[in-house]
Backbone of each chain as ProteinMPNN parsed JSONL, in Angstrom:
{"seq_chain_A": "MNIAEIKKILPQRYPFLMLDRVTDIKEGESIKAYKNLTINEAYFNGHFPDNPVFPGALTAEAMAQAACILIQKSIPDLAATNFYVTNMKIRFLKTVLPGSRLAVSVKSVKMVKRGGIFETEASVDNETIAKGDMTFACK", "coords_chain_A": {"N_chain_A": [[14.688, 14.49, 8.141], [14.704, 17.32, 6.206], [12.752, 19.967, 4.567], [14.064, 20.664, 2.205], [15.48, 18.365, 1.581], [13.358, 16.604, 1.274], [12.173, 17.68, -1.012], [14.045, 17.03, -2.884], [13.524, 14.426, -3.349], [10.737, 14.088, -3.767], [8.613, 15.024, -6.475], [6.447, 16.704, -6.262], [5.037, 19.954, -5.721], [4.149, 23.135, -4.092], [0.71, 23.786, -4.579], [0.702, 21.165, -3.677], [2.474, 19.663, -2.265], [2.638, 17.578, 0.338], [4.001, 17.097, 2.68], [5.979, 18.308, 5.356], [8.131, 17.618, 6.899], [10.28, 14.838, 7.521], [10.362, 12.692, 10.167], [11.292, 10.289, 11.034], [12.885, 7.513, 9.651], [13.059, 4.206, 8.669], [14.815, 2.369, 6.694], [13.447, 0.177, 4.315], [11.521, -0.564, 6.059], [9.788, 1.424, 7.583], [8.266, 4.746, 7.809], [7.975, 8.028, 9.218], [6.272, 11.079, 9.131], [5.381, 14.609, 8.882], [2.868, 17.176, 8.361], [2.289, 20.579, 8.69], [-0.733, 22.249, 9.03], [-1.781, 25.153, 7.994], [-4.077, 27.941, 8.116], [-3.616, 29.399, 5.879], [-3.255, 27.658, 3.773], [-3.969, 26.713, 0.422], [-6.171, 25.039, -0.209], [-8.041, 25.382, 1.812], [-9.519, 27.601, 1.173], [-11.544, 26.8, -0.508], [-12.597, 24.546, 0.634], [-14.033, 24.309, 3.376], [-15.555, 27.376, 2.287], [-16.788, 28.698, 4.527], [-16.29, 26.964, 6.494], [-13.619, 25.687, 7.155], [-12.036, 22.662, 6.412], [-9.676, 20.079, 6.445], [-9.141, 18.297, 3.49], [-9.978, 14.865, 3.216], [-8.976, 13.413, 1.091], [-6.554, 14.604, 0.685], [-5.211, 13.917, 2.961], [-4.842, 11.254, 2.383], [-3.162, 11.635, 0.213], [-0.907, 12.692, 1.491], [-0.104, 10.461, 2.936], [0.546, 8.795, 0.795], [2.678, 10.198, -0.365], [4.575, 10.005, 1.64], [4.997, 7.266, 1.552], [6.157, 7.083, -0.981], [8.634, 8.292, -0.534], [9.692, 6.469, 1.277], [9.892, 4.149, -0.332], [11.798, 4.997, -2.235], [14.031, 5.552, -0.665], [14.503, 3.072, 0.345], [15.035, 1.342, -1.733], [17.684, 1.789, -3.326], [18.763, 1.384, -5.927], [16.641, 1.63, -7.576], [15.055, 1.79, -10.635], [12.752, 2.923, -11.482], [10.81, 5.898, -11.991], [8.342, 6.875, -11.779], [5.446, 6.706, -9.767], [2.599, 4.918, -9.049], [-0.485, 4.921, -7.499], [-2.23, 2.026, -7.007], [-4.113, 0.803, -5.525], [-6.123, 1.67, -2.791], [-7.23, 1.744, 0.447], [-8.745, 3.445, 2.735], [-9.805, 4.376, 5.93], [-11.545, 7.04, 7.22], [-11.546, 8.761, 10.205], [-11.824, 11.042, 11.814], [-12.465, 14.606, 11.583], [-10.177, 17.05, 10.265], [-8.755, 20.046, 11.222], [-7.787, 23.502, 10.405], [-4.605, 24.519, 11.668], [-3.786, 22.207, 12.717], [-1.314, 19.644, 13.282], [-0.548, 17.38, 11.026], [0.273, 14.133, 11.318], [1.828, 11.478, 9.669], [2.202, 7.978, 9.275], [3.846, 5.259, 7.778], [4.03, 1.891, 7.019], [5.904, -0.753, 5.725], [4.505, -3.538, 4.108], [5.071, -5.259, 2.056], [7.728, -4.772, -0.123], [8.988, -4.265, -3.246], [10.915, -4.102, -6.328], [9.087, -3.568, -8.343], [6.925, -2.514, -7.077], [4.911, -1.745, -4.127], [3.375, -2.622, -0.975], [1.568, -1.195, 1.618], [0.898, -0.426, 5.08], [-0.885, 2.162, 6.642], [-1.202, 5.139, 8.625], [-2.732, 8.064, 9.935], [-2.437, 10.837, 12.141], [-3.536, 13.312, 14.554], [-2.387, 15.244, 17.147], [-1.681, 12.883, 18.485], [-3.936, 11.351, 18.128], [-5.639, 9.021, 16.259], [-6.645, 9.762, 12.992], [-7.107, 8.75, 10.524], [-6.791, 5.637, 8.796], [-5.368, 2.833, 7.034], [-4.747, 0.847, 4.054], [-2.449, 0.688, 1.287], [-1.457, 0.279, -2.144], [1.258, 0.418, -4.367], [2.451, 0.898, -7.715], [5.592, 0.808, -9.304], [7.104, 2.449, -11.954]], "CA_chain_A": [[14.812, 14.942, 6.76], [14.011, 18.608, 6.125], [11.963, 20.188, 3.348], [14.959, 20.671, 1.04], [15.766, 16.956, 1.26], [12.093, 16.031, 0.776], [11.955, 18.167, -2.39], [14.976, 16.312, -3.786], [12.955, 13.094, -3.62], [9.375, 14.19, -4.302], [8.454, 16.056, -7.5], [5.309, 17.573, -5.967], [5.325, 21.298, -5.2], [2.982, 23.865, -3.643], [0.065, 23.481, -3.294], [0.451, 19.73, -3.596], [3.483, 18.961, -1.46], [1.856, 17.313, 1.549], [4.856, 16.79, 3.831], [6.941, 19.353, 5.723], [9.337, 17.048, 7.51], [10.313, 13.408, 7.854], [10.935, 12.626, 11.526], [11.926, 8.985, 11.284], [12.809, 6.589, 8.517], [13.797, 2.952, 8.792], [14.812, 1.878, 5.316], [12.902, -1.172, 4.163], [10.506, -0.858, 7.083], [8.735, 2.389, 7.922], [8.582, 6.176, 7.768], [7.055, 8.927, 9.912], [6.44, 12.434, 8.611], [4.221, 15.439, 9.237], [2.598, 18.433, 7.656], [1.539, 21.583, 9.457], [-1.841, 22.735, 8.201], [-2.17, 26.511, 8.409], [-5.268, 28.459, 7.426], [-3.18, 29.967, 4.59], [-3.181, 26.64, 2.719], [-4.89, 27.058, -0.674], [-7.406, 24.243, -0.252], [-9.045, 25.816, 2.798], [-10.386, 28.617, 0.556], [-12.712, 26.203, -1.14], [-13.019, 23.306, 1.322], [-15.106, 24.994, 2.672], [-15.339, 28.807, 2.562], [-17.183, 29.108, 5.883], [-16.048, 25.852, 7.416], [-12.414, 25.05, 6.604], [-11.743, 21.291, 6.851], [-8.641, 19.484, 5.587], [-9.766, 17.216, 2.719], [-9.493, 13.502, 3.446], [-8.2, 12.983, -0.085], [-5.182, 15.105, 0.833], [-4.585, 13.054, 3.975], [-4.397, 10.08, 1.624], [-2.017, 12.066, -0.594], [0.249, 12.794, 2.399], [0.33, 9.08, 3.188], [1.157, 8.291, -0.444], [3.973, 10.858, -0.555], [5.504, 9.393, 2.609], [5.333, 5.938, 1.018], [7.091, 7.29, -2.11], [9.973, 8.527, 0.041], [10.165, 5.197, 1.848], [10.296, 3.265, -1.439], [13.031, 5.472, -2.88], [15.148, 5.416, 0.272], [14.704, 1.653, 0.667], [15.548, 0.633, -2.909], [18.533, 2.819, -3.934], [18.996, 1.169, -7.356], [15.336, 1.623, -8.234], [15.095, 2.486, -11.92], [11.462, 3.587, -11.694], [10.728, 7.311, -11.614], [6.936, 7.198, -11.563], [4.793, 5.865, -8.762], [1.16, 4.969, -9.255], [-1.311, 4.233, -6.506], [-3.132, 1.114, -7.719], [-5.176, 0.41, -4.607], [-6.047, 2.403, -1.528], [-8.42, 1.547, 1.274], [-8.505, 4.273, 3.918], [-10.971, 4.742, 6.734], [-11.354, 8.359, 7.829], [-12.199, 8.649, 11.508], [-12.11, 12.353, 12.421], [-12.152, 15.747, 10.717], [-8.908, 17.723, 10.584], [-9.0, 21.486, 11.097], [-6.588, 24.342, 10.305], [-3.857, 24.604, 12.928], [-3.372, 20.856, 13.122], [-0.118, 19.014, 12.718], [-0.959, 16.072, 10.517], [1.386, 13.178, 11.337], [1.522, 10.249, 8.928], [3.18, 6.895, 9.381], [3.682, 4.246, 6.732], [4.816, 0.691, 7.324], [5.949, -1.658, 4.572], [4.05, -4.926, 4.218], [5.961, -5.895, 1.075], [8.273, -3.749, -0.99], [9.865, -4.843, -4.255], [11.24, -3.082, -7.33], [7.946, -3.212, -9.181], [5.867, -1.869, -6.304], [4.906, -1.998, -2.692], [2.118, -2.645, -0.237], [1.852, -0.501, 2.867], [-0.127, -0.075, 6.056], [-0.652, 3.571, 6.924], [-2.054, 5.752, 9.642], [-2.508, 9.498, 10.137], [-2.934, 11.256, 13.453], [-3.379, 14.699, 15.005], [-2.277, 15.212, 18.619], [-1.633, 11.457, 18.883], [-5.229, 10.693, 17.951], [-5.724, 8.531, 14.873], [-7.731, 10.389, 12.223], [-7.344, 7.926, 9.339], [-5.852, 4.507, 8.674], [-5.731, 1.919, 5.956], [-3.709, 0.163, 3.275], [-2.314, 1.161, -0.097], [-0.536, -0.453, -3.021], [1.888, 1.258, -5.402], [3.25, 0.323, -8.789], [6.733, 1.646, -9.671], [7.41, 2.258, -13.383]], "C_chain_A": [[14.018, 16.249, 6.63], [13.362, 18.798, 4.755], [12.837, 20.182, 2.081], [15.262, 19.23, 0.605], [14.513, 16.255, 0.716], [11.895, 16.414, -0.695], [12.933, 17.546, -3.392], [14.392, 14.964, -4.195], [11.587, 13.188, -4.277], [9.288, 15.289, -5.359], [7.313, 17.033, -7.2], [5.772, 18.91, -5.385], [4.029, 21.954, -4.741], [1.986, 24.0, -4.79], [-0.136, 21.981, -3.055], [1.557, 18.954, -2.891], [2.905, 18.792, -0.056], [2.693, 16.88, 2.748], [5.792, 17.967, 4.089], [8.256, 18.757, 6.216], [9.188, 15.534, 7.709], [11.023, 13.296, 9.196], [11.656, 11.316, 11.797], [11.806, 8.138, 10.02], [13.678, 5.367, 8.812], [13.709, 2.291, 7.426], [14.361, 0.429, 5.252], [11.772, -1.481, 5.124], [9.402, 0.197, 7.197], [9.226, 3.826, 7.81], [7.536, 6.927, 8.578], [7.336, 10.334, 9.411], [5.261, 13.286, 9.08], [4.074, 16.63, 8.313], [1.829, 19.338, 8.591], [0.496, 22.205, 8.546], [-2.264, 24.129, 8.67], [-3.373, 26.959, 7.606], [-4.887, 29.07, 6.07], [-3.089, 28.945, 3.464], [-4.299, 26.88, 1.691], [-6.222, 26.326, -0.577], [-8.454, 24.685, 0.751], [-9.966, 26.907, 2.233], [-11.673, 28.013, 0.029], [-13.287, 25.02, -0.383], [-13.065, 23.563, 2.814], [-15.038, 26.454, 3.08], [-15.688, 29.226, 3.994], [-16.883, 28.038, 6.935], [-14.811, 25.087, 6.962], [-12.104, 23.69, 7.259], [-10.682, 20.735, 5.906], [-9.244, 18.306, 4.831], [-9.131, 15.85, 3.005], [-8.628, 13.008, 2.305], [-6.752, 13.45, 0.035], [-4.448, 14.405, 1.978], [-4.029, 11.815, 3.278], [-3.175, 10.424, 0.773], [-0.753, 12.172, 0.277], [0.804, 11.406, 2.712], [1.09, 8.533, 1.976], [2.542, 8.906, -0.654], [5.012, 10.29, 0.423], [5.945, 8.015, 2.111], [6.328, 6.054, -0.137], [8.514, 7.522, -1.6], [10.538, 7.218, 0.577], [10.651, 4.248, 0.754], [11.669, 3.698, -1.978], [14.244, 5.382, -1.952], [15.492, 3.944, 0.536], [15.324, 0.881, -0.49], [16.41, 1.619, -3.707], [18.743, 2.639, -5.435], [17.688, 1.086, -8.144], [15.392, 2.434, -9.527], [13.825, 3.311, -12.142], [11.51, 5.044, -11.256], [9.283, 7.738, -11.358], [6.303, 6.19, -10.614], [3.284, 6.038, -8.898], [0.46, 4.238, -8.122], [-2.274, 3.337, -7.281], [-4.271, 0.651, -6.821], [-5.002, 1.187, -3.315], [-7.35, 2.181, -0.777], [-8.162, 2.271, 2.593], [-9.834, 4.537, 4.637], [-10.66, 6.071, 7.426], [-12.192, 8.435, 9.101], [-12.593, 9.993, 12.117], [-11.816, 13.454, 11.407], [-10.863, 16.41, 11.214], [-9.07, 19.207, 10.264], [-7.692, 22.256, 10.922], [-5.917, 24.478, 11.674], [-3.352, 23.251, 13.397], [-1.993, 20.516, 12.571], [-0.527, 17.604, 12.326], [0.263, 15.154, 10.467], [0.974, 11.926, 10.569], [2.622, 9.218, 9.188], [2.826, 5.826, 8.357], [4.603, 3.086, 7.066], [4.759, -0.244, 6.118], [5.404, -3.038, 4.945], [4.903, -5.771, 3.282], [6.431, -4.807, 0.12], [9.261, -4.404, -1.95], [10.079, -3.79, -5.344], [10.03, -2.653, -8.155], [6.799, -2.564, -8.398], [5.932, -2.2, -4.839], [3.508, -1.968, -2.116], [2.411, -2.1, 1.158], [0.631, -0.416, 3.771], [0.161, 1.362, 6.464], [-1.652, 4.109, 7.93], [-1.722, 7.24, 9.704], [-3.091, 9.893, 11.479], [-2.733, 12.758, 13.66], [-3.39, 14.651, 16.525], [-2.365, 13.779, 19.154], [-2.973, 10.734, 18.797], [-5.355, 10.286, 16.476], [-6.905, 9.178, 14.161], [-8.027, 9.613, 10.936], [-6.364, 6.764, 9.349], [-6.306, 3.581, 7.558], [-4.526, 1.291, 5.286], [-3.628, 0.785, 1.889], [-1.259, 0.345, -0.838], [-0.037, 0.495, -4.108], [2.506, 0.403, -6.493], [4.369, 1.31, -9.103], [7.049, 1.385, -11.14], [8.398, 3.292, -13.877]], "O_chain_A": [[12.819, 16.286, 6.907], [13.413, 17.915, 3.899], [12.394, 19.746, 1.018], [15.294, 18.924, -0.587], [14.599, 15.421, -0.186], [11.503, 15.585, -1.515], [12.678, 17.539, -4.596], [14.722, 14.428, -5.254], [11.299, 12.462, -5.228], [9.833, 16.375, -5.162], [7.229, 18.088, -7.829], [6.763, 18.982, -4.657], [2.943, 21.417, -4.961], [2.405, 24.312, -5.905], [-1.037, 21.579, -2.318], [1.57, 17.724, -2.92], [2.708, 19.778, 0.655], [2.156, 16.355, 3.724], [6.335, 18.552, 3.152], [9.336, 19.302, 5.987], [8.108, 15.034, 8.022], [12.156, 13.754, 9.343], [12.519, 11.235, 12.672], [10.741, 8.068, 9.406], [14.855, 5.479, 9.154], [12.68, 1.731, 7.05], [14.817, -0.424, 6.013], [11.135, -2.53, 5.027], [8.232, -0.09, 6.944], [10.425, 4.09, 7.727], [6.371, 6.534, 8.629], [8.492, 10.738, 9.282], [4.275, 12.769, 9.604], [4.995, 17.031, 7.601], [0.845, 18.928, 9.208], [0.8, 22.633, 7.433], [-3.018, 24.262, 9.634], [-3.654, 26.416, 6.537], [-5.748, 29.237, 5.206], [-2.869, 29.321, 2.313], [-5.429, 27.208, 2.054], [-7.277, 26.908, -0.831], [-9.638, 24.399, 0.571], [-11.063, 27.119, 2.749], [-12.743, 28.616, 0.103], [-14.366, 24.538, -0.727], [-12.181, 23.063, 3.51], [-14.499, 26.751, 4.146], [-14.967, 30.016, 4.604], [-17.192, 28.203, 8.115], [-14.92, 23.975, 6.446], [-11.937, 23.587, 8.474], [-10.785, 20.907, 4.692], [-9.803, 17.402, 5.453], [-7.908, 15.71, 3.031], [-7.663, 12.274, 2.517], [-5.835, 12.785, -0.448], [-3.221, 14.309, 1.971], [-2.907, 11.383, 3.543], [-2.263, 9.61, 0.626], [0.335, 11.787, -0.152], [2.017, 11.202, 2.75], [2.134, 7.896, 2.114], [3.471, 8.216, -1.073], [6.179, 10.119, 0.071], [7.113, 7.644, 2.231], [7.234, 5.23, -0.265], [9.477, 7.009, -2.168], [11.707, 6.897, 0.362], [11.699, 3.618, 0.895], [12.572, 2.88, -2.152], [15.362, 5.159, -2.415], [16.621, 3.614, 0.9], [16.041, -0.099, -0.284], [15.925, 2.223, -4.663], [18.887, 3.628, -6.155], [17.647, 0.536, -9.245], [15.734, 3.617, -9.514], [13.831, 4.279, -12.901], [12.169, 5.385, -10.274], [9.024, 8.805, -10.802], [6.589, 4.994, -10.658], [2.765, 7.153, -8.865], [0.771, 3.085, -7.822], [-3.043, 3.819, -8.112], [-5.286, 0.157, -7.313], [-3.891, 1.345, -2.809], [-8.436, 2.407, -1.311], [-7.446, 1.767, 3.459], [-10.841, 4.875, 4.016], [-9.653, 6.207, 8.12], [-13.4, 8.201, 9.074], [-13.578, 10.079, 12.851], [-11.02, 13.265, 10.487], [-10.512, 16.344, 12.392], [-9.477, 19.571, 9.161], [-6.619, 21.747, 11.244], [-6.589, 24.542, 12.704], [-2.585, 23.16, 14.356], [-1.569, 21.032, 11.537], [-0.81, 16.756, 13.173], [1.177, 15.37, 9.671], [-0.105, 11.38, 10.797], [3.801, 9.55, 9.303], [1.655, 5.537, 8.112], [5.786, 3.267, 7.355], [3.688, -0.49, 5.563], [5.788, -3.623, 5.957], [5.39, -6.841, 3.648], [5.63, -4.018, -0.381], [10.242, -5.018, -1.529], [9.491, -2.71, -5.289], [9.955, -1.512, -8.612], [5.817, -2.116, -8.989], [6.868, -2.842, -4.364], [2.587, -1.378, -2.682], [3.385, -2.497, 1.797], [-0.507, -0.346, 3.307], [1.322, 1.743, 6.617], [-2.771, 3.616, 8.067], [-0.565, 7.63, 9.544], [-4.113, 9.355, 11.906], [-1.88, 13.384, 13.03], [-4.301, 14.08, 17.124], [-3.041, 13.512, 20.148], [-3.127, 9.635, 19.329], [-5.198, 11.11, 15.575], [-8.031, 9.149, 14.659], [-9.08, 9.8, 10.327], [-5.246, 6.888, 9.848], [-7.481, 3.554, 7.191], [-3.439, 1.211, 5.859], [-4.605, 1.336, 1.382], [-0.32, -0.194, -0.252], [-0.803, 1.266, -4.686], [3.021, -0.683, -6.229], [4.131, 2.516, -9.163], [7.242, 0.236, -11.538], [8.766, 3.282, -15.052]]}, "seq_chain_B": "MSESNTRNLEQDIRGIISEITEIEPEKITIEADFVEKLGMDSMMALEILAAIEKKYKIRIPEEKLMRLKNLRETINLAKEYLGES", "coords_chain_B": {"N_chain_B": [[1.572, -33.343, 2.337], [-1.727, -33.67, 3.494], [-4.819, -34.715, 1.884], [-7.027, -33.319, 2.856], [-5.818, -31.098, 4.028], [-4.751, -29.882, 1.755], [-7.112, -29.221, 0.491], [-8.101, -27.343, 2.307], [-6.12, -25.401, 2.068], [-6.508, -24.659, -0.582], [-9.073, -23.581, -0.379], [-8.616, -21.442, 1.405], [-6.731, -19.855, -0.016], [-8.189, -19.29, -2.304], [-10.114, -17.72, -1.115], [-8.552, -15.515, -0.293], [-7.766, -14.508, -2.805], [-10.255, -13.886, -3.856], [-11.099, -11.865, -2.125], [-9.228, -9.83, -2.611], [-9.434, -9.375, -5.383], [-12.1, -8.969, -5.672], [-13.731, -10.791, -6.921], [-16.188, -13.288, -7.348], [-15.886, -16.253, -5.362], [-16.554, -18.74, -6.575], [-16.044, -18.335, -9.236], [-13.367, -18.406, -9.397], [-11.787, -20.735, -10.5], [-9.768, -23.731, -10.423], [-8.091, -23.733, -12.629], [-8.48, -21.312, -13.895], [-7.236, -18.64, -15.725], [-5.417, -16.016, -14.345], [-4.99, -13.484, -15.536], [-6.175, -13.528, -18.164], [-8.763, -14.655, -17.734], [-9.674, -13.694, -15.272], [-9.011, -11.066, -15.138], [-6.916, -9.906, -13.705], [-4.181, -7.792, -12.53], [-0.582, -7.072, -12.368], [-0.092, -5.866, -9.929], [-2.19, -6.658, -8.33], [-1.513, -9.307, -8.169], [0.819, -9.076, -6.664], [-0.295, -8.17, -4.276], [-1.76, -10.431, -3.566], [0.313, -12.265, -3.19], [1.594, -11.055, -0.987], [-0.458, -11.245, 0.899], [-0.681, -14.002, 1.192], [1.846, -14.544, 2.225], [1.61, -13.215, 4.677], [-0.515, -14.56, 5.931], [0.44, -17.212, 6.189], [2.844, -16.843, 7.329], [5.249, -16.871, 5.851], [7.98, -16.334, 3.517], [8.142, -15.279, 0.264], [10.12, -15.019, -2.571], [10.472, -12.114, -4.763], [10.872, -12.757, -7.479], [9.357, -14.984, -7.89], [6.859, -14.19, -8.404], [5.948, -14.312, -11.01], [4.934, -16.799, -11.243], [2.374, -16.813, -10.378], [-0.122, -17.625, -11.922], [-2.493, -18.999, -12.093], [-4.987, -20.447, -9.878], [-4.118, -23.05, -9.215], [-1.303, -23.015, -9.677], [-0.628, -21.071, -7.831], [-1.299, -22.243, -5.393], [0.504, -24.412, -5.46], [2.919, -23.016, -5.343], [2.73, -21.798, -2.807], [2.699, -24.146, -1.262], [5.308, -25.08, -1.663], [6.802, -23.259, -0.182], [5.773, -23.65, 2.25], [6.945, -25.868, 2.885], [5.861, -28.269, 2.242], [5.494, -29.527, -0.202]], "CA_chain_B": [[0.36, -32.636, 2.775], [-2.895, -34.529, 3.313], [-5.817, -34.207, 0.936], [-7.884, -32.32, 3.513], [-5.028, -29.87, 4.176], [-4.681, -29.264, 0.441], [-8.429, -28.619, 0.254], [-8.172, -26.131, 3.135], [-5.218, -24.421, 1.454], [-7.207, -24.185, -1.785], [-10.181, -22.738, 0.072], [-8.061, -20.213, 1.985], [-6.107, -19.021, -1.051], [-9.291, -18.798, -3.136], [-10.717, -16.624, -0.331], [-7.637, -14.365, -0.384], [-7.853, -13.971, -4.172], [-11.593, -13.31, -4.005], [-11.16, -10.61, -1.368], [-8.391, -8.812, -3.26], [-9.904, -9.064, -6.739], [-13.555, -8.767, -5.619], [-14.35, -11.759, -7.836], [-16.854, -14.337, -6.561], [-14.996, -17.42, -5.226], [-16.878, -19.828, -7.512], [-15.463, -18.047, -10.563], [-11.919, -18.642, -9.329], [-11.577, -22.177, -10.615], [-8.375, -24.129, -10.229], [-7.309, -23.468, -13.845], [-8.82, -20.002, -14.507], [-6.067, -17.777, -15.88], [-5.622, -14.788, -13.581], [-5.038, -12.295, -16.391], [-7.143, -13.694, -19.261], [-10.133, -14.954, -17.287], [-10.099, -12.969, -14.064], [-8.714, -9.641, -15.315], [-5.993, -9.403, -12.693], [-2.938, -7.171, -12.995], [0.597, -7.499, -11.599], [-0.153, -5.342, -8.558], [-3.091, -7.557, -7.59], [-0.715, -10.507, -7.899], [1.707, -8.73, -5.546], [-1.144, -8.137, -3.068], [-2.072, -11.83, -3.229], [1.549, -12.832, -2.658], [1.804, -10.491, 0.35], [-1.502, -11.779, 1.789], [-0.302, -15.398, 1.469], [2.999, -14.469, 3.142], [1.139, -12.791, 6.004], [-1.36, -15.606, 6.519], [1.189, -18.431, 6.519], [4.129, -16.439, 7.924], [6.344, -17.35, 4.993], [8.542, -15.286, 2.662], [8.281, -15.772, -1.107], [10.894, -14.003, -3.298], [9.787, -11.344, -5.807], [10.946, -13.396, -8.798], [8.35, -16.045, -7.981], [5.584, -13.541, -8.73], [5.546, -14.745, -12.357], [4.261, -18.111, -11.165], [0.97, -16.649, -10.003], [-0.863, -17.601, -13.19], [-3.837, -19.474, -11.771], [-5.077, -20.903, -8.49], [-3.291, -24.246, -9.026], [0.107, -22.602, -9.553], [-0.484, -20.296, -6.591], [-1.301, -23.238, -4.3], [1.77, -25.141, -5.536], [3.973, -22.113, -4.875], [2.573, -21.693, -1.349], [3.117, -25.44, -0.688], [6.772, -25.163, -1.679], [7.368, -22.45, 0.893], [5.288, -24.222, 3.51], [7.766, -27.061, 3.081], [5.0, -29.45, 2.189], [5.146, -29.755, -1.603]], "C_chain_B": [[-0.863, -33.501, 2.486], [-3.894, -33.876, 2.363], [-6.682, -33.118, 1.567], [-7.13, -31.009, 3.73], [-4.92, -29.12, 2.853], [-6.002, -28.568, 0.121], [-8.574, -27.322, 1.046], [-7.318, -25.013, 2.537], [-5.89, -23.801, 0.227], [-8.327, -23.215, -1.399], [-9.671, -21.391, 0.608], [-7.503, -19.294, 0.905], [-7.177, -18.485, -2.006], [-9.974, -17.609, -2.429], [-9.874, -15.355, -0.402], [-7.779, -13.691, -1.745], [-9.198, -13.264, -4.366], [-11.681, -11.949, -3.314], [-10.39, -9.499, -2.088], [-8.963, -8.395, -4.615], [-11.386, -8.699, -6.783], [-14.27, -9.611, -6.679], [-14.966, -12.859, -6.985], [-16.004, -15.608, -6.545], [-15.285, -18.514, -6.253], [-16.329, -19.594, -8.925], [-13.954, -18.306, -10.584], [-11.698, -20.155, -9.327], [-10.079, -22.469, -10.563], [-7.481, -23.775, -11.427], [-7.533, -22.069, -14.427], [-7.599, -19.087, -14.53], [-6.333, -16.416, -15.216], [-5.786, -13.554, -14.478], [-6.17, -12.412, -17.41], [-8.58, -13.825, -18.756], [-10.598, -14.059, -16.145], [-9.734, -11.481, -14.098], [-7.779, -9.056, -14.267], [-4.799, -8.693, -13.312], [-1.792, -7.535, -12.031], [0.553, -6.997, -10.156], [-1.117, -6.161, -7.696], [-2.335, -8.841, -7.233], [0.227, -10.264, -6.716], [0.925, -8.702, -4.228], [-1.481, -9.56, -2.611], [-0.844, -12.491, -2.587], [1.782, -12.357, -1.212], [0.788, -11.058, 1.348], [-1.198, -13.231, 2.161], [0.868, -15.428, 2.458], [2.54, -14.165, 4.564], [0.362, -13.918, 6.68], [-0.529, -16.799, 7.007], [2.569, -18.148, 7.128], [5.309, -17.057, 7.17], [6.843, -16.168, 4.163], [8.76, -15.879, 1.271], [8.997, -14.691, -1.922], [10.111, -13.378, -4.462], [9.755, -12.071, -7.146], [9.924, -14.524, -8.978], [6.967, -15.5, -8.365], [5.035, -14.012, -10.081], [4.779, -16.066, -12.328], [2.794, -18.005, -10.758], [0.122, -16.485, -11.269], [-2.297, -18.072, -13.012], [-3.819, -20.019, -10.341], [-4.175, -22.109, -8.232], [-1.817, -23.876, -8.801], [0.352, -21.857, -8.231], [-0.431, -21.234, -5.376], [0.04, -23.986, -4.276], [2.928, -24.297, -5.003], [3.921, -21.991, -3.348], [3.07, -22.986, -0.684], [4.626, -25.543, -0.611], [7.382, -24.421, -0.492], [6.835, -22.844, 2.261], [6.068, -25.5, 3.822], [6.976, -28.352, 2.983], [4.589, -29.744, 0.757], [5.079, -31.247, -1.905]], "O_chain_B": [[-1.025, -34.006, 1.375], [-3.834, -32.681, 2.077], [-7.03, -32.13, 0.921], [-7.717, -29.931, 3.631], [-4.986, -27.891, 2.817], [-6.019, -27.474, -0.443], [-9.097, -26.329, 0.54], [-7.72, -23.85, 2.499], [-5.847, -22.588, 0.023], [-8.499, -22.165, -2.019], [-10.229, -20.339, 0.299], [-7.771, -18.092, 0.909], [-7.081, -17.348, -2.465], [-10.356, -16.628, -3.067], [-10.406, -14.255, -0.553], [-7.899, -12.47, -1.837], [-9.27, -12.189, -4.962], [-12.263, -11.005, -3.848], [-10.856, -8.362, -2.159], [-8.975, -7.212, -4.954], [-11.878, -8.187, -7.789], [-15.277, -9.195, -7.252], [-14.357, -13.318, -6.018], [-15.462, -16.006, -7.576], [-14.356, -19.15, -6.75], [-16.171, -20.534, -9.704], [-13.346, -18.411, -11.648], [-11.456, -20.763, -8.284], [-9.246, -21.567, -10.649], [-6.282, -23.546, -11.273], [-6.837, -21.682, -15.365], [-7.006, -18.796, -13.492], [-7.338, -15.76, -15.492], [-6.62, -12.689, -14.208], [-7.016, -11.524, -17.518], [-9.494, -13.19, -19.28], [-11.775, -13.709, -16.061], [-10.103, -10.727, -13.197], [-7.835, -7.862, -13.972], [-4.44, -8.946, -14.462], [-2.001, -8.209, -11.022], [1.104, -7.637, -9.26], [-0.899, -6.338, -6.498], [-2.496, -9.388, -6.142], [0.408, -11.14, -5.871], [1.419, -9.153, -3.195], [-1.485, -9.851, -1.415], [-0.955, -13.183, -1.575], [2.121, -13.15, -0.334], [1.127, -11.32, 2.502], [-1.425, -13.647, 3.297], [0.885, -16.223, 3.397], [3.011, -14.769, 5.527], [0.562, -14.196, 7.863], [-0.761, -17.328, 8.094], [3.347, -19.061, 7.403], [6.212, -17.662, 7.747], [6.197, -15.121, 4.117], [9.479, -16.867, 1.12], [8.53, -13.553, -1.963], [9.23, -14.0, -5.056], [8.758, -12.02, -7.867], [9.665, -14.96, -10.1], [6.033, -16.262, -8.618], [3.823, -14.101, -10.274], [4.067, -16.404, -13.273], [2.061, -18.994, -10.79], [-0.289, -15.384, -11.634], [-3.205, -17.601, -13.697], [-2.778, -20.047, -9.684], [-3.542, -22.202, -7.18], [-1.176, -24.357, -7.867], [1.402, -22.002, -7.606], [0.369, -21.043, -4.46], [0.636, -24.171, -3.215], [3.804, -24.801, -4.301], [4.952, -22.071, -2.681], [3.771, -22.938, 0.327], [5.171, -26.033, 0.378], [8.344, -24.884, 0.122], [7.365, -22.435, 3.294], [5.882, -26.126, 4.866], [7.349, -29.381, 3.546], [3.458, -30.166, 0.514], [4.799, -31.635, -3.039]]}, "name": "protein", "num_of_chains": 2, "seq": "MNIAEIKKILPQRYPFLMLDRVTDIKEGESIKAYKNLTINEAYFNGHFPDNPVFPGALTAEAMAQAACILIQKSIPDLAATNFYVTNMKIRFLKTVLPGSRLAVSVKSVKMVKRGGIFETEASVDNETIAKGDMTFACKMSESNTRNLEQDIRGIISEITEIEPEKITIEADFVEKLGMDSMMALEILAAIEKKYKIRIPEEKLMRLKNLRETINLAKEYLGES"}
């Protein structure tokens, strides 16, 4: 799924669109996606001026956006248009620097019309940099 | 289901609820209303349902979510899908 298709599903836009491409999607089961993090990204200006590090909160956002795509592709007759993270427990294991390709994977634990529970992991160069669980409400 | 198995089920499910809601297990009495007394919301109920499914390797349909009103109802629902009601 390319960026044009992603933008048809996700309402987020620059500088808050945290996925460039979806590489694999198994409806009802899982999704894999990535974002290339260049030094030109807006957040590196302030996080931090002399030591650019990708914010962990945005890793969590990338995971959440991948989950939103998975929900919408898995439940085609979903009436909900808004997705709210109601619970998120992520452990951050390594720092992520400019030049990285941030890969996120999301696996459904339970997905229903009113929400979903997911296991998620992010990696750079096949090394896990964050992992955890999240719950969404669909309204 | 024997009395001791029911007690274990009660203990396990109370533990699941306590972990998800961060409420002390002793406050989760058999009749305590999840919403009124324990301040739970529908997404916490979904998390509890998913945790029960994972622990006991059972599948409980979404429409049964409404039955998660207190610990007693939750245990009864789990028993039905464990085939031991």
